[in-house]
C-alpha positions as CSV (number, residue, x, y, z in Angstrom):
1,X,-7.3,20.0,-6.2
2,X,-7.2,16.6,-7.9
3,X,-5.3,15.8,-11.1
4,X,-5.1,12.5,-12.8
5,X,-2.0,11.7,-14.9
6,X,-1.4,8.4,-16.7
7,X,2.2,7.2,-16.6
8,X,3.3,4.5,-19.0
9,X,-0.2,3.0,-19.0
10,X,0.6,1.2,-15.8
11,X,0.6,3.8,-13.1
12,X,-2.0,6.5,-12.5
13,X,-1.2,9.3,-10.2
14,X,-3.6,11.4,-8.2
15,X,-2.3,14.4,-6.4
16,X,-4.6,15.5,-3.6
17,X,-3.9,18.7,-1.7
18,X,-5.0,18.6,1.9
19,X,-4.8,21.7,4.1
20,X,-1.4,21.7,5.8
21,X,-0.2,18.5,4.3
22,X,0.5,17.5,0.7
23,X,0.3,13.9,-0.4
24,X,-0.3,12.1,-3.6
25,X,-1.8,8.7,-4.2
26,X,0.0,6.3,-6.6
27,X,-2.1,3.7,-8.2
28,X,-0.6,0.5,-9.6
29,X,-2.6,-1.8,-11.8
30,X,-1.2,-4.8,-10.0
31,X,-2.8,-6.4,-7.0
32,X,-2.2,-9.1,-4.5
33,X,0.4,-7.3,-2.4
34,X,1.1,-8.3,1.1
35,X,0.3,-5.0,2.7
36,X,2.4,-5.3,5.8
37,X,5.4,-6.6,3.8
38,X,5.2,-3.9,1.1
39,X,4.8,-1.2,3.8
40,X,8.0,-2.5,5.5
41,X,9.8,-2.6,2.2
42,X,8.8,1.0,1.4
43,X,9.8,2.3,4.9
44,X,13.1,0.5,4.5
45,X,13.7,2.5,1.3
46,X,12.2,5.7,2.7
47,X,12.7,5.8,6.5
48,X,11.6,9.4,6.8
49,X,8.0,8.3,5.9
50,X,7.7,6.6,9.3
51,X,6.7,9.9,10.9
52,X,7.6,11.3,14.2
53,X,8.7,8.6,16.8
54,X,7.0,8.9,20.2
55,X,8.6,8.0,23.6
56,X,6.6,4.7,23.6
57,X,8.2,3.7,20.2
58,X,5.1,4.3,18.1
59,X,5.0,6.8,15.3
60,X,2.8,9.9,14.9
61,X,1.7,11.3,11.6
62,X,3.2,8.6,9.3
63,X,3.6,9.7,5.7
64,X,2.8,6.4,4.1
65,X,-0.4,4.4,3.6
66,X,-0.6,1.1,1.6
67,X,-3.8,-0.5,0.4
68,X,-4.2,-3.5,-1.9
69,X,-7.1,-5.2,-3.7
70,X,-7.0,-8.1,-6.1
71,X,-6.6,-5.6,-9.0
72,X,-4.5,-2.7,-7.7
73,X,-2.1,-1.3,-5.1
74,X,-2.8,2.2,-3.7
75,X,0.0,4.1,-2.0
76,X,-0.4,7.5,-0.3
77,X,3.0,9.1,-0.2
78,X,4.4,12.6,0.3
79,X,4.2,14.9,-2.7
80,X,8.0,15.0,-3.0
81,X,8.3,11.2,-3.1
82,X,10.6,10.0,-5.9
83,X,8.1,8.2,-8.1
84,X,10.7,6.2,-10.1
85,X,12.2,4.8,-6.8
86,X,8.7,4.0,-5.4
87,X,7.9,2.1,-8.7
88,X,11.1,0.1,-8.3
89,X,10.2,-1.0,-4.8
90,X,6.6,-2.0,-5.9
91,X,8.0,-3.8,-8.9
92,X,10.4,-5.7,-6.8
93,X,7.7,-6.7,-4.2
94,X,7.1,-10.4,-4.1
95,X,4.5,-11.2,-1.5
96,X,5.4,-14.0,0.8
97,X,1.7,-14.6,1.7
98,X,-0.7,-12.3,-0.2
99,X,-3.4,-10.8,2.1
100,X,-5.7,-10.2,-0.7
101,X,-8.3,-12.9,-1.2
102,X,-9.3,-14.0,-4.7
103,X,-12.9,-13.1,-5.6
104,X,-13.4,-16.7,-6.8
105,X,-12.4,-18.2,-3.5
106,X,-15.2,-19.8,-1.5
107,X,-16.4,-18.2,1.7
108,X,-15.3,-21.2,3.6
109,X,-11.7,-21.0,2.2
110,X,-11.7,-17.2,2.9
111,X,-12.7,-17.8,6.6
112,X,-10.1,-20.6,6.9
113,X,-7.4,-18.2,5.5
114,X,-8.4,-15.7,8.1
115,X,-7.8,-18.2,10.9
116,X,-11.2,-19.6,11.6
117,X,-11.4,-23.3,12.3
118,X,-13.9,-25.7,10.7
119,X,-15.9,-25.7,13.9
120,X,-16.1,-21.9,13.9
121,X,-17.2,-21.7,10.3
């Protein structure tokens, strides 16, 4: 089952039912997020989304996924996630070092930002 609902012209919400697990994807028409930083900010606000902690310290079945492109941020969150609170966390997100590369950036600059040296390029 997939439904699309436009919220305030800024956020689109897709609710996708998966057997045994219910999640929805929130789409923000704002890109350039630092994925790891936003992930940490969301988990700080919603610690239950970390999933089940294993003896080795890792987490099994996390309830949060964060993706970012130059044009949008996609979050997969539990169905019962408080959308207004999630929107506030995303709105407050100021990336320290955006991981999304500009489409206009040259290939050489992109490789440099990814850690390649001039000799390796």
